[in-house]
N, C-alpha and C positions, 0 to 999 in steps of 0.2 A: 495146815498152812493153806491148802487149796480153799478150804471154807472161809478162812479169814480174808483171803484175797478177793473172793467173790463178794463177801459182805462189804469190803472196802470199795469195790467197784460200784455196787448198788448205791452206797452212800454218796459217792461222787456224782453218779447220775442224778440222784434225787436232788442234790444240792444245785446241780446245774439247771434242772428243770424248774425248781421252785421259783427262782427269780422270773422266769419266763411266764409262769402261771400268774404271778403277782402283777407283772406288766400287762398280761392279757386281761386279767380281771379289772385292773385299773383302767385300761382302755375302754372295756365294756361299760364300766361305771361312768366314765366321762361321757361316752355317747348316750347312755341312758339319761344322764343329767341334762345333756343338751336337748335331746328329744323332748324331755319333760318341760324344759324351759321354753323351747320354741313352740310347742303345741299349746302351752298355756298362753303365751303372748299372742299367738295367732287367734286363739279363741277370743281374747279381749278385743283384738283389732277387728275381727269379723263382726263381733257383737256391736262395736262402735259404728261400723259402716252400715250395718242393717238398721240400727236405731237412727242414724243420721239421715238415711234415706226416708224414714218415716217421721222425721221431726215435725213438730207442730206445737201449738199452745192451745190448750183446751179453754172452754169458757170459764171453768172453775180456776184455771191457771191465771186468767186475767183478773180474777178477784184478788189473787195474791199480788199481782203486779200493781193494782190500784192501791193496796195497802202499803206496798213499798214506796210508791209515789207519794203517798201522804206522809210517810216517815221522812223522806228526803225533803219534802216541802215544809217540814217542821210542825205538821199537824198531829203527829203521834201515830201509833200503830192501829189505825182505824180505817174503816171503809169510807165513811163520811167525815167531813172536817169538824162537825159540831155535835157528833154523837159517838160515844165510846162503844164499840162493838167489835168483838174478836171474830172476824168473818172467816178466818182460816183455822184449820185444825193443827197446823204445824208452826208454832212460833219460832222454832229454830230455823226452819227453812225461810221464813219471812225475814228474819234478821240477818242470816247469812247472805241472802239475795240482796238485801239492802246494802250490806257491806260491799258486795261485788258491784252492784249498780252505782255506788258512789264513785267508783273509779272507772267504770265502763263507759266508753265514749258513745256507744250506740243506744238503741232502744232497750228498755228494761225487759220487754218480752223476749228479745233475742238473747239477752244475758241469762234469763231464766231457762231457756231451751238449752243453750250451750253449757251452762254450769250444771244443770241437771244431768246432761249426758256424760260429762266428765266424772261426776260423782257415781253414776251408775257403773261406768267402766272401772273406776277405782274400786267399787264394791266387789265386782266380779274378780278383779285382779287380787284383792285381799283374800277373798274366799278361796281362790285357787292356791295362793301362797300358804294359807293356813292348812289346806289339805296336804300339800307337799311336805310341810314341816312336820305334821303329825305322822305321816307314813315314814319319814326319815327317822323320826324319834323311835318308831317301833321297829327299826332295823331293816326296813324295806329299801334295798339299794338298787332295785331294777327300775325299769322304765314306768313312768306314770302317764296316763292319758286322760284327757278331759272328758271322762265318761258322762258324769252328771251335767257338765257344762253344755252338752248338746241340747239340753232342754231349753235354757234361755236363748240359745242360738236358733231354735226352731219355732218357738212360740211367739206369735205376733204380738201378744199382749206385752211381752217384755220389751219389744222394740218400740211400741207405742208410748209406754209410760216411762221409758228411760228419759224422755223429754217431757212434753205436755205442760210444763210450767208448774207441776205439782211436786209433792215431796217424795215421790217414789224413788228417784235417783238417790236422794239422801238416805232413804230407808235402806236401800241395797248397800250403800257405802257403810252405814252404821252396822248392819248385820255382818258384812264381810270383815270389817275392821275389828269388831268385838270377837268374832270367831278366831281370827288370826292372833289377836292379843291373848285370848284364853289358851290357845295352843302353846304360846310362848311362856305361859305362867306355870311355875312349879312351886313346890314347897320351899325351894331355895331362892326363889325370885326375890329381888330387892324390893324394899318398901316403896321406892319411887315407882317401880313398874306396876305394883299392885294398886297403889293409890291412883295412878293414871288409868289403869284398866277399869277400876270402879267408877272413876269420874266419867269415862266414856260410856260405860254401861248406863250411868244415870241420865245420859242425854236422851235415852229412849222415849220417855213420856213427853219430851219437848218436840219430838218428831211426829209422833201420833199418840193420842191419849191411850189407845189400846196397847201400845208398846210397853206400858207399865207391866204387862204380863210377861213380855219377853225380857224386860230388865230384871224382874224378880228371878226368873230361871237362870239368866246369865250371872246375876249377882250371887245366887246360891252356888252355882258352879265354881265361881272364883274362890269362894270361901272353902268349898270342899277340896279344891286343888291345893290351896295354900295352907290349910289347917292352922289358922292363926289362933292365938289364945283369945280369951274373952275380951280383954281390953283392946288388943289390936284389931279383933274382928269388929268391934263397935266403931273403931276409928275408920276402918275400911268402909263400913256401911254409911257412916256419916259423909265420907267423901262422895259416895254414890248418890246420896240424898240431897246434898247441898244445893245443886242447881235446880232440880225439879221442885223441891220444896220452896226455894226462894221465888221461883217463877210463879208457883201457885199462890203465894202470898201476894205477889204483884197482881196476878190475874184477879183475885178476889177483891183487892182494894181498888184497882183501876177500872175493871169492867163490872164489878159488883156481883159476879156469879162465879161458880167453881169450875165450870167447863166452858169450852169454846161454844160460841153461839150455834154452829151447825149441829152440835150434839143435842141441843134443845129442839132445833127444827126437825131433826130426824128422830127424836125421842129415843136416844141410844140406850136408855135404861130398860126399854120394853123388850119383851121376847116375841120374836116373829120367826119361829122355826121353819114353817113351811116356805116362806119367802127365802129364807137363808139356804135351805136345801135346793131351791130352784136356782139360786145364784151359784151354788157349788156345781150343780149339774150343767148349768150353762157354760161354765169354764172348762170342766173336765170333758164334756162331750164335744165341745168345739174343736179341740185338738187331740182327742182320743188319748188323754193323758194317762189313762190307766195302763196303757201299753208300756211307756218308758218307766213308769213308777214300779210296775210289776217286774220288769226286766232288771232294773237297778236293785230292787229288793232281793231278787234271787242271786244276782252276782255278788252283792255285798255279803249275803249269808255264806256263800261258797268261799269267799275270800277270808272271812272271819274264821271259818272252820279250819283253815290251813295254818292259822297262827294262834298263839296264846295271847288273849286280850287281857292286859293288866288292868288294875283298878283305874289308874289315871286315864288310859285310853278309853275305857268303858264310860267314864264320866263325861269325857269330852265328846264322844260320839253320840251320847244320849241327849246332850243338852239341846242341839238344834232341832231334833224331832220333837222334843218336849215344847220348845218355843213354838214350832209350827203347829203342833196340836192345840196348844192353848189359844193361839191367835185364831185358828180355824174354828174352834168351838165357839169363841166369842163372836166371830164374824157370822156364823150360821145363826146363832141365837138372836142377833140384832137385825137379821134380815138382809145382810149384805149391802150392796150399793146399786145404783142405777147404771153405773158405767161397767160394761163388760170387762172382766179380768182385772180391773184396777187394783182392788184390795186383795186379790189372791196372789199377786206378783210377789210381795214380800213373804207371804206365807210359804209359797212353793220354793222360793230361794232359800229360806231358812231350812226347810226340809232337806234340800239338796247339799247344804254346806259340807257335810262329812264325805260326800262322794263326788264333789265337783271334779276332783282328780283321783284316780284310782289305779292301782297296779293291775296290769293285764298280762296274764301268762298265756302266750300264744300256743303253748304245748297242751293247754287244757281246752278241750273241744267246747265245753259248755260256755266258757268265757268268750271264746271266739264267736260262737253263735250269738251270744248276748250283745257283743259289740256290733255285730252285723245287723241285728234287729234294731238296735238303737239308731244306727246310722240310717237304715232304711226308713224308720219312723221319722227321724229328723228331716230327711229329704222330703218325705210326703207332707209333713206338717208345715215346713217352711214354704213349700211351693203351692200347696192346694188347700190345706185346712183353714177354715175361718168360721166365724159364727154363721148359723143358717140364715140370720136376718141381715146379713152383710149389705150395707147400702141403704137399709130402711131406717126410719126414725126410731122404731121400738121393736123389741122382740115380743113374744107372746106374754111374758111376765113383766113387761115394762122396762126391761134391761136394754141398754143402747150400746151399739158398737160406735162409741162416741166419735172417735177419730174419723172413721169412714163416713159417718153421717155429716160431720162438719166439712170434710173435703168436698162433698157433694153440695151441701147447703151454701157454701161460700165459693164454690167453683175454684178451689185452690188446693193443689196436691199437698201443700205444706201450710196449713192455716196459721195466720199470724194475727196480731191486733189490727193490722192494716186491712186484713181480709174483712173484718167486721165493719170497718169504716167505709168500705166500698158500698154499703147499703145507702146509696146517695139520698134516697127519698127520706129515710128516717133521719139521716145526718142533717140534711138541709132543714127539715122540719124542727128538729131539736135546736139547731143553731139559731133559727129564727126566734124560738121561744126563750132560750136561755141567755141570749145576748140582748134582750130587751131591757130598757132602763128600769121598768117596773118589776116588782117582785112577783114571780110566776110559778105556779104549781102546774106541772104537765101530767095529765092523767091518760092512761090507755086502758079504758074499760068499755063496757057496753052502756055507759051512761048516755052517750050520744046515740042517735038513731043509726048512724053508719058504723059505729064501733071503732072509730078512729081516735086520734089524739084530740084532746080538748084542754083548755087552760082555765085556771081560776086563780084569783089573786092569793098570794101567800099571806099567812098570818103575820102580823107585825111582831109577834113574840118569837118567831122562828129566826135565828140569827143568819141563816143563809138567804140568798137572793133568788134561788131557783131550786125546784124540786122535780123529781121525775118518778112516777109510780109505774113500775115495770116488773116483769116476771123472769127476766134473764139478767143476772148480775154480771155475767161476763161481757155480754154485748154492751150493757150500760157502762161498765168500767172502761170500755174502749172508746165510747163516744161521748160520755158525760164529762164536763170539765171537773177538775179536782174541787173547785169551790161550789160544785153543785151537789145537792143531796139526792141520793137515790133511795127510794123507799122500796124495800124488797118485799114482794108478795109472799115468798115462801119462808122468810125468816132466817136465811143464811147470813144476812147482814143487817137485819132489822130487829131490834130487841122486842118490840111490841108483837110482831108476827111470830117470832120464835117462841114466845110464851103463850101462844094460843093453845087451847085444848085441841088435841088430835081427835077428830071425830070419825074420820073414815080412812083407815090405813090403805095405802096405795103404793105408788111409785116412790121408792126411798128418796127422801130429801125434797120431795115435791108434793107433800101431802097437806101441809098447812097452807091456807090461802087467806090472806088478809083482806077482809071486806072493805070496799071503798069508804064505808061510813067511818071507819077508824082513821083512815088517811085524811079525809076531809076534816074530821074532828081535831086531829093533831096538827095539821099543816095549813089548812085553808083559812082565809080571813073569815072570822065569824060573822062579819057584817053581810056577807053575800049568801050565807046559808038560807035565810028566810026567803030569798028570791030564787032558790034552786028548785027545779021541777022534780017531782018524784018519778022514779023509774023502777023497773024490776030489780035492779042491782042495789039501789040505795034510795032512802026517803029522808026527808028533812027530820022527821021524828027520830030516825035511827042515828043521825049525826048528832042531834041534840043529846040523846041518851049516851052516846059514846063520849061526848065532851064532858058530861057530868061524871061518868065513870072514871075518866082520866084525871079528874081532880080529887078523887076519893082514895083514902086509905093506902093499902099496899100497892095499888096500881099507880097512884100518884108518886109514891116513893120510888117505884121502879123507874119511872120516867126521869125523876130527879137524879137517880144514881148514874144515868148515862148522859145527861145533858147539863147538869150543874157544873160549874168550873171545878177543876180538880185542885183541891186544897188538902191539907193534912186532916182537918175534921171530916171532909168528904171522903177521903181515902179510908179513914177509920170507920166511918159509918158504912161504907160499902163493904169493908172487910168483915165487920161484925154481923152484918145482915146478909152475907153472901149465901149462906145455906138456905134460909127461908126464901130468898129471892130466886135461887136456882129451882126450887120446887114449885114456885108460883105458876099457876096456869090461869089463863083468861078465857072466859066463854067467847065464842065468835059473835054471838048475838049481843049487841050493845045493851038491850034491855035486861038480859040475864046478868051481864057484867055490872050494870048499874045496881041491880038488886043485890049482888054479891058484895061489892066494894063500898057502896054508899049506905050501909045500914046505920 
């Protein structure tokens, strides 16, 4: 009897304690959830504030703005009104910005800065949400902290290119959204969810051409997670391919080539490993990024050792590093970019996606030390670390801290389009030339003895009334009227320059240089050429040879593909000849070009 009474007493005590334990665990869970939510929101807010303080629009961002202006003016997605050229590498960013600008009451460059910032913040928020969802699915009920998110909060490159007028904010939004959507994808997911996920994944190549690599990895991940049958898998793939393939058909038929024009100007198909490694070292060294990456890798390994990683979690956590690895390998292969950090931002963000939020066990000494090291590094990087050539025009390998340079060049802490227009001398000179009643081509070369601007009558066959030959398409976009033709020296917006043969590799995107002879041959009034004096930059004989080359064979067809009126026969001709046109290269020397094309 005594034993039974004791057992009954113990049962009553356990029953009374159990509800208290449940309540206590529930309260702990609630607080853990709140801390996770609040620290995540705080991370997004702080990132937004830091990026807003460094808001600006880059010269390349102003190229995008001009294309948007041409769209809204009814001239089409072109840099110049009478020449079809895809001057940007992100058609989705161009068209999204055009939609925003159509209802935005202010300047388009302001809309580009603000919209880009919102997209970047949304991308970080989506990435954080995906991490939280993954850990909750794996049974982690404790507190999650924005461990990996300390990196974008501390690296100045993230702040700079969250705005800039370029597609970086959209890139972060796409990466974060795809990650979150994949975490929500299971074998039991509805068809509508999977079709939507694949359609969003398919947007990658429309954001940047190299994102086709990321889209392939993410698409394969979705198929592995859902395990569809062959027929359903084909349908899912078709959903992902629909938009990028449709746009590629449009690109080939409208522009006449298979890639954006900057891809030709930069010869993105070439291998330049040494320059690419320099671009990587420039980014890693500026912020000592090996420190946070090493700490996060160790912490992640320790956390994975404590739990059983199921197949689905393994697939999800492997996808972003594979994306980052493929993008990094491609970026190093092509030689990187001339803008410090710009193209590394999406790569690093993709790498961090699985660890933006992570469980931290304060009772484990190693994890506490890791968090402390990350916090110390973030404070150091955010306050002190920057490129060693900060404030200078170029680094030792031709890489530029673009934002800092432009703040100094334009004497504006937050450069805008108006900052460029404050160059009153150039503005006044161009205004004088471009508003004259006669047809005027403005040149800025060493043809004149003083190396300043000079003018020459435009060819009567050119539909525009004014032209400007210059080497900075951002400044030109800010100061040149929409109805004025800007002839791009480097080929980012000029088909003729983009198709030149690359003779001397150098600063990425600024290696091709269109000789004045080609400009005069294509745009100047032929009646004035015989009266032009020869200089070290151009001779009459060179101009004549260039004019003859422009009228021959594949070169003449190239010019027709971008200048003739867009009709169905023209679209079909552009489409069917797009491959050969993409591979076409033109000798810089007009005499060599004449010999090649006028056989």
